[in-house]
VEXTORTI-60573 format. One record per residue (C-alpha): residue number from 1; x, y, z; chain. Coordinates in Angstrom, 1 decimal, always signed. Each point is the difference from the previous one (the first is absolute). Layout:
BEGIN
k = NUM, c1 = X, c2 = Y, c3 = Z, c = A
...
END
This chain:
BEGIN
k = 1, c1 = +82.3, c2 = +69.5, c3 = +154.4, c = A
k = 2, c1 = -2.0, c2 = +0.1, c3 = -3.2, c = A
k = 3, c1 = +1.8, c2 = +2.0, c3 = -2.7, c = A
k = 4, c1 = -1.8, c2 = +2.8, c3 = -1.7, c = A
k = 5, c1 = +1.9, c2 = +0.9, c3 = -3.2, c = A
k = 6, c1 = -2.3, c2 = +2.9, c3 = -0.7, c = A
k = 7, c1 = +0.8, c2 = +1.5, c3 = +3.4, c = A
k = 8, c1 = +3.7, c2 = -0.7, c3 = -0.5, c = A
k = 9, c1 = +0.0, c2 = +2.2, c3 = -3.1, c = A
k = 10, c1 = -2.4, c2 = +2.5, c3 = +1.4, c = A
k = 11, c1 = -2.7, c2 = -0.4, c3 = -2.7, c = A
k = 12, c1 = -3.7, c2 = -1.0, c3 = +0.1, c = A
k = 13, c1 = -1.3, c2 = -3.3, c3 = -1.3, c = A
k = 14, c1 = -1.6, c2 = +1.8, c3 = -2.9, c = A
k = 15, c1 = +3.3, c2 = +1.5, c3 = -1.2, c = A
k = 16, c1 = +0.9, c2 = -0.6, c3 = -3.6, c = A
k = 17, c1 = +3.3, c2 = -1.3, c3 = -1.3, c = A
k = 18, c1 = +1.3, c2 = +3.6, c3 = -0.6, c = A
k = 19, c1 = -0.7, c2 = +1.0, c3 = +3.6, c = A
k = 20, c1 = +1.6, c2 = -3.1, c3 = +1.4, c = A
k = 21, c1 = +3.1, c2 = +0.6, c3 = -2.1, c = A
k = 22, c1 = +0.2, c2 = +3.6, c3 = +1.0, c = A
k = 23, c1 = -0.3, c2 = -0.9, c3 = +3.7, c = A
k = 24, c1 = +2.6, c2 = -2.7, c3 = -0.2, c = A
k = 25, c1 = +2.4, c2 = +2.3, c3 = -2.0, c = A
k = 26, c1 = -0.2, c2 = +2.7, c3 = +2.7, c = A
k = 27, c1 = +0.6, c2 = -2.5, c3 = +2.9, c = A
k = 28, c1 = +2.8, c2 = -1.8, c3 = -1.9, c = A
k = 29, c1 = +1.9, c2 = +3.3, c3 = -0.4, c = A
k = 30, c1 = -0.5, c2 = +0.8, c3 = +3.6, c = A
k = 31, c1 = +0.8, c2 = -3.4, c3 = +1.6, c = A
k = 32, c1 = +2.8, c2 = -1.3, c3 = -2.2, c = A
k = 33, c1 = +2.7, c2 = -1.4, c3 = +2.3, c = A
k = 34, c1 = +2.8, c2 = +1.9, c3 = -1.8, c = A
k = 35, c1 = -1.9, c2 = +3.2, c3 = +0.9, c = A
k = 36, c1 = -0.5, c2 = -1.0, c3 = +3.7, c = A
k = 37, c1 = +3.3, c2 = -1.6, c3 = +1.1, c = A
k = 38, c1 = -0.5, c2 = +1.2, c3 = +3.6, c = A
k = 39, c1 = -3.6, c2 = -1.4, c3 = +0.3, c = A
k = 40, c1 = +0.0, c2 = -3.8, c3 = +0.7, c = A
k = 41, c1 = -3.8, c2 = -0.1, c3 = -0.6, c = A
k = 42, c1 = +0.2, c2 = +1.4, c3 = -3.5, c = A
k = 43, c1 = +1.2, c2 = -3.2, c3 = -1.7, c = A
k = 44, c1 = -2.9, c2 = -2.0, c3 = +1.5, c = A
k = 45, c1 = -2.5, c2 = +2.6, c3 = -1.0, c = A
k = 46, c1 = +1.5, c2 = +0.1, c3 = -3.5, c = A
k = 47, c1 = -0.5, c2 = -3.8, c3 = -0.2, c = A
k = 48, c1 = -3.6, c2 = +0.4, c3 = +1.1, c = A
k = 49, c1 = -0.9, c2 = +2.6, c3 = -2.6, c = A
k = 50, c1 = +1.7, c2 = -2.1, c3 = -2.7, c = A
k = 51, c1 = -2.0, c2 = -3.1, c3 = +1.0, c = A
k = 52, c1 = -3.2, c2 = +2.1, c3 = +0.0, c = A
k = 53, c1 = +0.6, c2 = +1.5, c3 = -3.4, c = A
k = 54, c1 = +1.0, c2 = -3.4, c3 = -1.4, c = A
k = 55, c1 = -3.4, c2 = -1.3, c3 = +1.0, c = A
k = 56, c1 = -2.2, c2 = +3.0, c3 = -0.9, c = A
k = 57, c1 = +1.6, c2 = +0.7, c3 = -3.4, c = A
k = 58, c1 = -1.0, c2 = -3.4, c3 = -1.2, c = A
k = 59, c1 = -3.8, c2 = -0.3, c3 = -0.8, c = A
k = 60, c1 = -0.2, c2 = -3.7, c3 = +0.9, c = A
k = 61, c1 = +2.0, c2 = +0.3, c3 = +3.2, c = A
k = 62, c1 = -2.0, c2 = +3.1, c3 = +1.0, c = A
k = 63, c1 = -3.3, c2 = -1.9, c3 = -0.6, c = A
k = 64, c1 = +1.3, c2 = -2.9, c3 = +2.1, c = A
k = 65, c1 = +1.0, c2 = +2.4, c3 = +2.8, c = A
k = 66, c1 = -3.4, c2 = +1.7, c3 = -0.1, c = A
k = 67, c1 = -1.8, c2 = -3.3, c3 = +0.4, c = A
k = 68, c1 = +2.3, c2 = -1.9, c3 = +2.4, c = A
k = 69, c1 = +2.2, c2 = +2.6, c3 = +1.5, c = A
k = 70, c1 = +3.7, c2 = -0.8, c3 = +0.8, c = A
k = 71, c1 = -0.8, c2 = -3.7, c3 = +0.4, c = A
k = 72, c1 = +0.0, c2 = -0.2, c3 = -3.8, c = A
k = 73, c1 = +3.7, c2 = +0.5, c3 = +0.0, c = A
k = 74, c1 = +1.3, c2 = -1.6, c3 = +3.3, c = A
k = 75, c1 = -0.5, c2 = -3.6, c3 = -1.1, c = A
k = 76, c1 = -2.9, c2 = -0.7, c3 = +2.5, c = A
k = 77, c1 = -2.4, c2 = -0.6, c3 = -2.9, c = A
k = 78, c1 = +2.1, c2 = -2.6, c3 = -1.6, c = A
k = 79, c1 = +1.0, c2 = +2.2, c3 = -2.9, c = A
k = 80, c1 = +3.5, c2 = +0.8, c3 = -1.0, c = A
k = 81, c1 = +1.2, c2 = +2.6, c3 = +2.5, c = A
k = 82, c1 = +3.0, c2 = +1.9, c3 = -1.1, c = A
k = 83, c1 = -1.3, c2 = +3.3, c3 = +1.5, c = A
k = 84, c1 = +1.9, c2 = +0.5, c3 = +3.3, c = A
k = 85, c1 = +2.2, c2 = +2.9, c3 = +0.8, c = A
k = 86, c1 = +2.3, c2 = +0.8, c3 = -2.9, c = A
k = 87, c1 = +1.5, c2 = +3.1, c3 = -1.7, c = A
k = 88, c1 = -2.0, c2 = -0.8, c3 = -3.1, c = A
k = 89, c1 = +1.5, c2 = -0.5, c3 = -3.5, c = A
k = 90, c1 = -2.9, c2 = +1.8, c3 = -1.6, c = A
k = 91, c1 = -1.1, c2 = +2.9, c3 = +2.1, c = A
k = 92, c1 = +2.7, c2 = +2.7, c3 = +0.1, c = A
k = 93, c1 = +1.7, c2 = -1.0, c3 = -3.3, c = A
k = 94, c1 = -3.4, c2 = +0.3, c3 = -1.7, c = A
k = 95, c1 = -0.4, c2 = +3.6, c3 = +1.2, c = A
k = 96, c1 = +3.6, c2 = +0.7, c3 = -1.1, c = A
k = 97, c1 = -0.7, c2 = -1.4, c3 = -3.4, c = A
k = 98, c1 = -3.1, c2 = +2.1, c3 = -0.3, c = A
k = 99, c1 = +2.1, c2 = +3.0, c3 = +0.6, c = A
k = 100, c1 = +3.1, c2 = -0.8, c3 = -2.0, c = A
k = 101, c1 = -0.8, c2 = -3.0, c3 = -2.1, c = A
k = 102, c1 = -0.4, c2 = +1.8, c3 = -3.3, c = A
k = 103, c1 = +3.4, c2 = +1.7, c3 = +0.3, c = A
k = 104, c1 = +1.6, c2 = -3.3, c3 = +0.8, c = A
k = 105, c1 = -1.5, c2 = -2.1, c3 = -2.8, c = A
k = 106, c1 = -3.4, c2 = -0.9, c3 = +1.5, c = A
k = 107, c1 = -1.2, c2 = -2.9, c3 = +2.0, c = A
k = 108, c1 = -0.3, c2 = -3.5, c3 = -1.2, c = A
k = 109, c1 = +1.3, c2 = +0.6, c3 = -3.5, c = A
k = 110, c1 = +1.9, c2 = -2.9, c3 = -1.4, c = A
k = 111, c1 = +3.2, c2 = +0.9, c3 = -1.6, c = A
k = 112, c1 = -0.4, c2 = -2.8, c3 = -2.6, c = A
k = 113, c1 = -3.5, c2 = +1.1, c3 = -1.1, c = A
k = 114, c1 = -0.5, c2 = +0.5, c3 = -3.8, c = A
k = 115, c1 = +0.9, c2 = +3.5, c3 = -1.1, c = A
k = 116, c1 = -1.6, c2 = +1.7, c3 = -3.0, c = A
k = 117, c1 = +2.4, c2 = +1.0, c3 = -2.8, c = A
k = 118, c1 = +0.9, c2 = +3.6, c3 = -0.7, c = A
k = 119, c1 = -1.9, c2 = +2.1, c3 = -2.6, c = A
k = 120, c1 = +2.0, c2 = +1.2, c3 = -2.9, c = A
k = 121, c1 = -0.2, c2 = +3.0, c3 = -2.3, c = A
k = 122, c1 = +0.9, c2 = +0.2, c3 = -3.7, c = A
k = 123, c1 = +0.1, c2 = +3.4, c3 = -1.8, c = A
k = 124, c1 = -1.2, c2 = -0.2, c3 = -3.6, c = A
k = 125, c1 = +0.4, c2 = +2.8, c3 = -2.6, c = A
k = 126, c1 = -2.8, c2 = +0.1, c3 = -2.5, c = A
k = 127, c1 = -0.3, c2 = +2.0, c3 = -3.2, c = A
k = 128, c1 = -3.1, c2 = +2.2, c3 = -0.5, c = A
k = 129, c1 = -1.1, c2 = -2.2, c3 = -2.9, c = A
k = 130, c1 = +0.1, c2 = -3.1, c3 = +2.2, c = A
k = 131, c1 = -1.9, c2 = +1.9, c3 = +2.8, c = A
k = 132, c1 = -2.6, c2 = +0.8, c3 = -2.6, c = A
k = 133, c1 = -0.3, c2 = -3.5, c3 = -1.5, c = A
k = 134, c1 = +0.8, c2 = -2.1, c3 = +3.0, c = A
k = 135, c1 = +2.4, c2 = -3.0, c3 = -0.5, c = A
k = 136, c1 = +1.3, c2 = -3.3, c3 = +1.4, c = A
k = 137, c1 = +3.5, c2 = +0.5, c3 = +1.2, c = A
k = 138, c1 = +2.7, c2 = -2.5, c3 = +1.1, c = A
k = 139, c1 = +2.2, c2 = +0.9, c3 = +3.0, c = A
k = 140, c1 = +2.9, c2 = -1.7, c3 = +1.5, c = A
k = 141, c1 = +0.6, c2 = +0.4, c3 = +3.7, c = A
k = 142, c1 = +2.5, c2 = -1.4, c3 = +2.5, c = A
k = 143, c1 = -1.8, c2 = -1.7, c3 = +2.9, c = A
k = 144, c1 = +0.7, c2 = -2.1, c3 = +3.1, c = A
k = 145, c1 = -1.9, c2 = -3.2, c3 = -0.9, c = A
k = 146, c1 = -0.5, c2 = -3.2, c3 = +1.9, c = A
k = 147, c1 = +2.9, c2 = -2.4, c3 = -0.2, c = A
k = 148, c1 = -1.0, c2 = -3.0, c3 = -2.1, c = A
k = 149, c1 = +2.7, c2 = -2.1, c3 = +1.5, c = A
k = 150, c1 = -1.4, c2 = +0.1, c3 = +3.6, c = A
k = 151, c1 = -3.5, c2 = +1.2, c3 = -0.8, c = A
k = 152, c1 = +0.7, c2 = +3.1, c3 = +2.1, c = A
k = 153, c1 = +0.9, c2 = -1.8, c3 = +3.3, c = A
k = 154, c1 = +3.7, c2 = +0.9, c3 = -0.2, c = A
k = 155, c1 = +1.0, c2 = -3.5, c3 = +1.1, c = A
k = 156, c1 = +2.0, c2 = -2.5, c3 = -2.1, c = A
k = 157, c1 = -2.1, c2 = -2.6, c3 = -1.9, c = A
k = 158, c1 = -1.0, c2 = -2.8, c3 = +2.3, c = A
k = 159, c1 = +0.4, c2 = +2.1, c3 = +3.2, c = A
k = 160, c1 = -2.2, c2 = +2.5, c3 = +1.8, c = A
k = 161, c1 = +0.4, c2 = +2.8, c3 = +2.5, c = A
k = 162, c1 = +0.1, c2 = -1.1, c3 = +3.7, c = A
k = 163, c1 = -2.1, c2 = +1.5, c3 = +2.8, c = A
k = 164, c1 = +2.1, c2 = +2.5, c3 = +2.0, c = A
k = 165, c1 = +0.1, c2 = -1.2, c3 = +3.6, c = A
k = 166, c1 = +1.4, c2 = +3.3, c3 = +1.3, c = A
k = 167, c1 = -3.2, c2 = +1.9, c3 = -0.7, c = A
k = 168, c1 = -2.4, c2 = -2.9, c3 = -0.4, c = A
k = 169, c1 = -0.6, c2 = +1.1, c3 = -3.6, c = A
k = 170, c1 = -1.2, c2 = +3.4, c3 = +1.0, c = A
k = 171, c1 = +3.0, c2 = +1.9, c3 = -1.5, c = A
k = 172, c1 = +0.2, c2 = +2.2, c3 = +3.1, c = A
k = 173, c1 = +1.3, c2 = -0.6, c3 = +3.6, c = A
k = 174, c1 = -0.8, c2 = +1.8, c3 = +3.2, c = A
k = 175, c1 = +2.4, c2 = +0.9, c3 = +2.8, c = A
k = 176, c1 = -0.9, c2 = +1.4, c3 = +3.4, c = A
k = 177, c1 = +2.0, c2 = +3.1, c3 = +1.0, c = A
k = 178, c1 = -1.1, c2 = +1.3, c3 = +3.3, c = A
k = 179, c1 = -3.3, c2 = +1.8, c3 = -0.4, c = A
k = 180, c1 = -0.3, c2 = -0.7, c3 = -3.8, c = A
k = 181, c1 = -0.3, c2 = -3.0, c3 = -2.2, c = A
k = 182, c1 = +2.0, c2 = +0.6, c3 = -3.2, c = A
k = 183, c1 = -0.9, c2 = -1.8, c3 = -3.2, c = A
k = 184, c1 = +2.5, c2 = -0.3, c3 = -2.8, c = A
k = 185, c1 = +0.7, c2 = -1.9, c3 = -3.2, c = A
k = 186, c1 = +1.1, c2 = -3.5, c3 = +0.7, c = A
k = 187, c1 = +3.9, c2 = -0.1, c3 = -0.5, c = A
k = 188, c1 = -0.1, c2 = -3.7, c3 = -1.0, c = A
k = 189, c1 = -2.4, c2 = +0.1, c3 = -2.9, c = A
k = 190, c1 = +0.2, c2 = +3.8, c3 = -0.6, c = A
k = 191, c1 = -3.8, c2 = +0.4, c3 = +0.3, c = A
k = 192, c1 = -0.9, c2 = -2.8, c3 = -2.5, c = A
k = 193, c1 = -1.3, c2 = -2.4, c3 = +2.6, c = A
k = 194, c1 = +1.8, c2 = -2.9, c3 = -1.8, c = A
k = 195, c1 = +3.6, c2 = -0.9, c3 = -0.9, c = A
k = 196, c1 = +1.2, c2 = -1.3, c3 = -3.4, c = A
k = 197, c1 = +3.1, c2 = -2.1, c3 = +0.4, c = A
k = 198, c1 = +0.4, c2 = -1.0, c3 = -3.6, c = A
k = 199, c1 = -0.5, c2 = +3.0, c3 = -2.2, c = A
k = 200, c1 = -1.3, c2 = -0.2, c3 = -3.6, c = A
k = 201, c1 = +3.0, c2 = +0.4, c3 = -2.3, c = A
k = 202, c1 = -2.0, c2 = +2.1, c3 = -2.5, c = A
k = 203, c1 = -1.5, c2 = +2.6, c3 = +2.2, c = A
k = 204, c1 = +2.4, c2 = -0.2, c3 = +3.0, c = A
k = 205, c1 = -2.9, c2 = -0.5, c3 = +2.4, c = A
k = 206, c1 = -2.0, c2 = +3.1, c3 = -0.9, c = A
k = 207, c1 = -2.7, c2 = -2.0, c3 = -1.9, c = A
k = 208, c1 = +0.1, c2 = +2.5, c3 = -2.8, c = A
k = 209, c1 = +2.2, c2 = +0.6, c3 = -3.0, c = A
k = 210, c1 = +0.5, c2 = +3.0, c3 = -2.3, c = A
k = 211, c1 = -1.7, c2 = -0.5, c3 = -3.4, c = A
k = 212, c1 = -1.0, c2 = +2.0, c3 = -3.1, c = A
k = 213, c1 = -3.7, c2 = -0.3, c3 = -0.8, c = A
k = 214, c1 = -1.8, c2 = +1.1, c3 = -3.1, c = A
k = 215, c1 = -3.6, c2 = +1.2, c3 = +0.4, c = A
k = 216, c1 = -2.7, c2 = +1.3, c3 = -2.3, c = A
k = 217, c1 = -1.7, c2 = +3.2, c3 = +1.0, c = A
k = 218, c1 = -3.3, c2 = +1.2, c3 = -1.6, c = A
k = 219, c1 = +0.1, c2 = +3.8, c3 = -0.4, c = A
k = 220, c1 = -3.6, c2 = +1.3, c3 = -0.4, c = A
k = 221, c1 = -0.7, c2 = +2.9, c3 = -2.4, c = A
k = 222, c1 = +0.0, c2 = +3.4, c3 = +1.7, c = A
k = 223, c1 = +2.8, c2 = -0.6, c3 = +2.6, c = A
k = 224, c1 = +1.5, c2 = +3.1, c3 = +1.5, c = A
k = 225, c1 = +3.3, c2 = +0.7, c3 = +1.8, c = A
k = 226, c1 = -0.1, c2 = -0.9, c3 = +3.7, c = A
k = 227, c1 = -2.5, c2 = -2.8, c3 = -0.3, c = A
k = 228, c1 = +1.0, c2 = -3.5, c3 = +0.9, c = A
k = 229, c1 = -1.0, c2 = -3.5, c3 = -1.0, c = A
k = 230, c1 = -0.1, c2 = -2.7, c3 = +2.7, c = A
k = 231, c1 = +1.1, c2 = -3.5, c3 = -0.8, c = A
k = 232, c1 = -1.1, c2 = -2.2, c3 = +2.9, c = A
k = 233, c1 = +2.4, c2 = -2.6, c3 = +1.2, c = A
k = 234, c1 = +2.8, c2 = +1.0, c3 = -2.4, c = A
k = 235, c1 = +2.2, c2 = +1.6, c3 = +2.7, c = A
k = 236, c1 = +2.7, c2 = -1.8, c3 = +2.1, c = A
k = 237, c1 = -0.6, c2 = -3.5, c3 = +1.3, c = A
k = 238, c1 = -1.1, c2 = -0.3, c3 = +3.6, c = A
k = 239, c1 = +2.2, c2 = -1.5, c3 = +2.7, c = A
k = 240, c1 = -0.8, c2 = -3.4, c3 = +1.5, c = A
k = 241, c1 = -3.0, c2 = -0.5, c3 = -2.3, c = A
k = 242, c1 = -1.4, c2 = +3.5, c3 = +0.4, c = A
k = 243, c1 = -2.0, c2 = +1.5, c3 = -2.9, c = A
k = 244, c1 = +1.7, c2 = +1.9, c3 = -2.7, c = A
k = 245, c1 = +0.1, c2 = +3.8, c3 = -0.1, c = A
k = 246, c1 = -1.5, c2 = +2.1, c3 = -2.8, c = A
k = 247, c1 = +1.7, c2 = +1.8, c3 = -2.9, c = A
k = 248, c1 = -1.0, c2 = +3.6, c3 = -0.8, c = A
k = 249, c1 = +0.7, c2 = +1.4, c3 = -3.4, c = A
k = 250, c1 = +0.3, c2 = +3.8, c3 = +0.2, c = A
k = 251, c1 = -0.9, c2 = +1.8, c3 = -3.3, c = A
k = 252, c1 = +1.9, c2 = +2.9, c3 = -1.4, c = A
k = 253, c1 = -1.3, c2 = +1.4, c3 = -3.3, c = A
k = 254, c1 = +2.9, c2 = +1.6, c3 = -1.9, c = A
k = 255, c1 = -0.3, c2 = +3.6, c3 = -1.5, c = A
k = 256, c1 = -1.0, c2 = +0.0, c3 = -3.7, c = A
k = 257, c1 = +1.6, c2 = +2.1, c3 = -2.7, c = A
k = 258, c1 = -3.3, c2 = +1.2, c3 = -1.5, c = A
k = 259, c1 = -2.7, c2 = -0.2, c3 = +2.7, c = A
k = 260, c1 = -0.3, c2 = +1.2, c3 = +3.6, c = A
k = 261, c1 = -2.4, c2 = -1.9, c3 = +2.2, c = A
k = 262, c1 = -2.4, c2 = +1.4, c3 = +2.7, c = A
k = 263, c1 = -2.2, c2 = -2.7, c3 = +1.3, c = A
k = 264, c1 = -1.9, c2 = -1.5, c3 = -2.9, c = A
k = 265, c1 = +0.7, c2 = +3.1, c3 = -2.3, c = A
k = 266, c1 = +2.8, c2 = +0.5, c3 = -2.4, c = A
k = 267, c1 = +1.5, c2 = +3.3, c3 = -1.2, c = A
k = 268, c1 = +1.9, c2 = +0.5, c3 = -3.2, c = A
k = 269, c1 = +1.8, c2 = +3.2, c3 = -1.1, c = A
k = 270, c1 = -0.4, c2 = +0.4, c3 = -3.8, c = A
k = 271, c1 = +1.9, c2 = +2.7, c3 = -2.0, c = A
k = 272, c1 = -1.7, c2 = +1.4, c3 = -3.1, c = A
k = 273, c1 = +1.2, c2 = +2.6, c3 = -2.6, c = A
k = 274, c1 = -1.1, c2 = +3.6, c3 = -0.1, c = A
k = 275, c1 = -1.8, c2 = -0.5, c3 = -3.2, c = A
k = 276, c1 = -1.9, c2 = -3.1, c3 = +1.3, c = A
k = 277, c1 = -0.9, c2 = +1.9, c3 = +3.1, c = A
k = 278, c1 = -1.2, c2 = +3.0, c3 = -2.0, c = A
k = 279, c1 = -1.9, c2 = -1.9, c3 = -2.7, c = A
k = 280, c1 = -1.2, c2 = -2.9, c3 = +2.1, c = A
k = 281, c1 = -0.5, c2 = -3.5, c3 = -1.3, c = A
k = 282, c1 = +0.6, c2 = -3.6, c3 = +1.0, c = A
k = 283, c1 = +3.1, c2 = -1.3, c3 = +1.8, c = A
k = 284, c1 = +1.0, c2 = -3.6, c3 = +1.0, c = A
k = 285, c1 = +0.9, c2 = -0.7, c3 = +3.6, c = A
k = 286, c1 = +1.4, c2 = -3.2, c3 = +1.6, c = A
k = 287, c1 = -2.0, c2 = -2.2, c3 = +2.4, c = A
k = 288, c1 = +1.3, c2 = -2.3, c3 = +2.8, c = A
k = 289, c1 = -1.3, c2 = -3.0, c3 = -2.0, c = A
k = 290, c1 = +2.7, c2 = +0.8, c3 = -2.7, c = A
k = 291, c1 = -2.6, c2 = +1.2, c3 = -2.5, c = A
k = 292, c1 = -0.7, c2 = +3.5, c3 = -1.4, c = A
k = 293, c1 = -3.0, c2 = +2.2, c3 = +0.7, c = A
k = 294, c1 = -1.2, c2 = +2.7, c3 = -2.4, c = A
k = 295, c1 = -1.3, c2 = +3.2, c3 = +1.6, c = A
k = 296, c1 = -1.1, c2 = +3.4, c3 = -1.4, c = A
k = 297, c1 = +1.3, c2 = +3.3, c3 = +1.3, c = A
k = 298, c1 = -1.8, c2 = +3.2, c3 = -0.7, c = A
k = 299, c1 = +1.6, c2 = +2.9, c3 = -1.8, c = A
k = 300, c1 = +1.8, c2 = +2.4, c3 = +2.3, c = A
k = 301, c1 = +1.0, c2 = -2.7, c3 = +2.5, c = A
k = 302, c1 = +2.4, c2 = +1.4, c3 = +2.6, c = A
k = 303, c1 = +2.8, c2 = -1.5, c3 = +2.1, c = A
k = 304, c1 = -1.2, c2 = -1.7, c3 = +3.2, c = A
k = 305, c1 = -3.5, c2 = -0.7, c3 = -1.4, c = A
k = 306, c1 = -1.1, c2 = -3.4, c3 = +1.1, c = A
k = 307, c1 = -2.1, c2 = -2.6, c3 = -1.8, c = A
k = 308, c1 = -1.5, c2 = -3.1, c3 = +1.5, c = A
k = 309, c1 = -0.3, c2 = -3.4, c3 = -1.7, c = A
k = 310, c1 = -2.4, c2 = -2.1, c3 = +2.0, c = A
k = 311, c1 = +0.9, c2 = -3.5, c3 = +0.9, c = A
k = 312, c1 = +3.5, c2 = +0.2, c3 = -1.4, c = A
k = 313, c1 = +1.6, c2 = +0.0, c3 = +3.4, c = A
k = 314, c1 = +1.2, c2 = -2.8, c3 = +2.4, c = A
k = 315, c1 = -1.9, c2 = -3.1, c3 = +0.9, c = A
k = 316, c1 = -1.7, c2 = +0.3, c3 = +3.3, c = A
k = 317, c1 = +0.9, c2 = -2.8, c3 = +2.4, c = A
k = 318, c1 = -2.6, c2 = -2.7, c3 = +0.4, c = A
k = 319, c1 = -2.3, c2 = +1.7, c3 = -2.5, c = A
k = 320, c1 = -0.7, c2 = +0.0, c3 = -3.7, c = A
k = 321, c1 = +0.0, c2 = +3.8, c3 = -0.1, c = A
k = 322, c1 = +2.8, c2 = +2.3, c3 = -1.1, c = A
k = 323, c1 = +1.2, c2 = +3.5, c3 = +0.9, c = A
k = 324, c1 = +0.3, c2 = +2.8, c3 = -2.5, c = A
k = 325, c1 = +3.0, c2 = +1.4, c3 = -1.9, c = A
k = 326, c1 = +0.6, c2 = +3.8, c3 = +0.0, c = A
k = 327, c1 = +2.0, c2 = +1.6, c3 = -2.9, c = A
k = 328, c1 = +1.9, c2 = +3.1, c3 = +1.1, c = A
k = 329, c1 = +0.7, c2 = +2.2, c3 = -3.1, c = A
k = 330, c1 = +3.4, c2 = +1.7, c3 = -0.4, c = A
k = 331, c1 = +0.2, c2 = +2.4, c3 = -3.0, c = A
k = 332, c1 = +3.5, c2 = -0.1, c3 = -1.3, c = A
k = 333, c1 = +1.7, c2 = +3.1, c3 = -1.3, c = A
k = 334, c1 = +1.8, c2 = -0.8, c3 = -3.3, c = A
k = 335, c1 = +3.8, c2 = +0.1, c3 = +0.0, c = A
k = 336, c1 = +2.8, c2 = -0.1, c3 = -2.7, c = A
k = 337, c1 = -2.2, c2 = +1.8, c3 = -2.6, c = A
k = 338, c1 = +1.5, c2 = +0.5, c3 = -3.4, c = A
k = 339, c1 = -0.2, c2 = +3.4, c3 = -1.8, c = A
k = 340, c1 = -3.2, c2 = -0.8, c3 = -1.9, c = A
k = 341, c1 = -1.8, c2 = -1.1, c3 = +3.2, c = A
k = 342, c1 = +1.1, c2 = +3.1, c3 = +1.8, c = A
k = 343, c1 = -1.4, c2 = +2.2, c3 = -2.8, c = A
k = 344, c1 = -3.3, c2 = -1.9, c3 = +0.1, c = A
k = 345, c1 = -0.2, c2 = +0.6, c3 = +3.7, c = A
k = 346, c1 = +0.8, c2 = +3.7, c3 = -0.4, c = A
k = 347, c1 = -2.8, c2 = +0.3, c3 = -2.6, c = A
k = 348, c1 = -2.3, c2 = -1.8, c3 = +2.4, c = A
k = 349, c1 = +0.9, c2 = +2.2, c3 = +2.9, c = A
k = 350, c1 = -0.5, c2 = +3.1, c3 = -2.2, c = A
k = 351, c1 = -3.4, c2 = -1.1, c3 = -1.2, c = A
k = 352, c1 = -1.1, c2 = -0.7, c3 = +3.6, c = A
k = 353, c1 = +1.0, c2 = +3.4, c3 = +1.1, c = A
k = 354, c1 = -1.8, c2 = +2.0, c3 = -2.6, c = A
k = 355, c1 = -3.6, c2 = +1.2, c3 = -0.3, c = A
k = 356, c1 = -2.9, c2 = -1.8, c3 = +1.7, c = A
k = 357, c1 = +2.2, c2 = -3.1, c3 = +0.6, c = A
k = 358, c1 = +2.1, c2 = +1.8, c3 = +2.6, c = A
k = 359, c1 = -0.9, c2 = -1.3, c3 = +3.4, c = A
k = 360, c1 = -2.4, c2 = -2.7, c3 = -1.3, c = A
k = 361, c1 = +2.7, c2 = -2.6, c3 = -0.8, c = A
k = 362, c1 = +1.8, c2 = +0.3, c3 = +3.3, c = A
k = 363, c1 = -2.6, c2 = +1.1, c3 = +2.6, c = A
k = 364, c1 = +2.0, c2 = -0.8, c3 = +3.1, c = A
k = 365, c1 = +3.2, c2 = +1.9, c3 = -1.1, c = A
k = 366, c1 = -2.1, c2 = +2.9, c3 = -1.3, c = A
k = 367, c1 = -1.9, c2 = +0.2, c3 = +3.3, c = A
k = 368, c1 = +3.2, c2 = -0.3, c3 = +2.0, c = A
k = 369, c1 = +1.8, c2 = +2.9, c3 = -1.8, c = A
k = 370, c1 = -3.2, c2 = +2.1, c3 = +0.2, c = A
k = 371, c1 = +0.2, c2 = -0.3, c3 = +3.8, c = A
k = 372, c1 = +3.6, c2 = +0.9, c3 = -0.1, c = A
k = 373, c1 = -0.7, c2 = +3.2, c3 = -1.9, c = A
k = 374, c1 = -2.7, c2 = +0.9, c3 = +2.4, c = A
k = 375, c1 = +2.4, c2 = -0.7, c3 = +2.9, c = A
k = 376, c1 = +2.7, c2 = +2.3, c3 = -1.6, c = A
k = 377, c1 = -2.6, c2 = +2.6, c3 = -0.8, c = A
k = 378, c1 = +0.7, c2 = -0.1, c3 = -3.8, c = A
END
């Protein structure tokens, strides 16, 4: 009787691969012999659906079946047969791997495939001046580097790793346990896919050795805390010829004793004397470049007044522009006055309280105390 693999799986000839797999999966669960020990026909039916799926899941076999029918696989056309009735090495295990393959390490991955080296991170403290100017820094890092004795193979010079026969170089082995096929790491090669009998004396077979490496890092002007610089290929060496990882330099700009930074702007608290605040004039303030800037303050300047110096702030990353610097004024009350200074201040206070000057020299305090008198009803 001519076999109809589509009928066996219960799908139309126009069914796509997903529909065929879904139909097979449903039947495989239903007809597996371990689930039907009391049904002698179940095993034969299970063989038939495996054979059908084995043909229809393969595009070339399916095309041959569509053109020649079952004769394409029974040897009557002179081709290599090999179809027949079998439990199928591909069918049910393929479905199982689709369901559980990722959790068990995936399908077909070779244990001895090249593996990319790990990325590394280096934390760099930077002064505010260096963040403003930019700099070229040298850093020294410990890193797992390729062993120069064995060129990363892990094998003694003149020898090489041998193909693992237990897993056929796959690094994983399968074991049938009733309804399930269990895949696990090969116990012979420990997942490597190959076995090194004579280990390299320098790296003990790991293919990598611990080294200290000195690198140059170009810090651009305007760097801020939290930013990172990527040095491609300067991380740890890969395994079995895999590419190197990357090194990430994490920037931390340290607090400054004079300036506070907010983005590209700088803030500086500058104390001035009472007389300078009252009379006004010029004062010198520091800049992040290490120079001095001269600025004028008006007579009667008060504490917390703020003045802006354009372009005196931080460099802006990847730009020729600069932020601004803000001067926050703090009027300092004099302390440790001698007798003469005290007398002078008393005379000043008296003159400011008399006649037309009263209230004009200290408008805020005069206004405040006026409100108090009104509040008290005086």
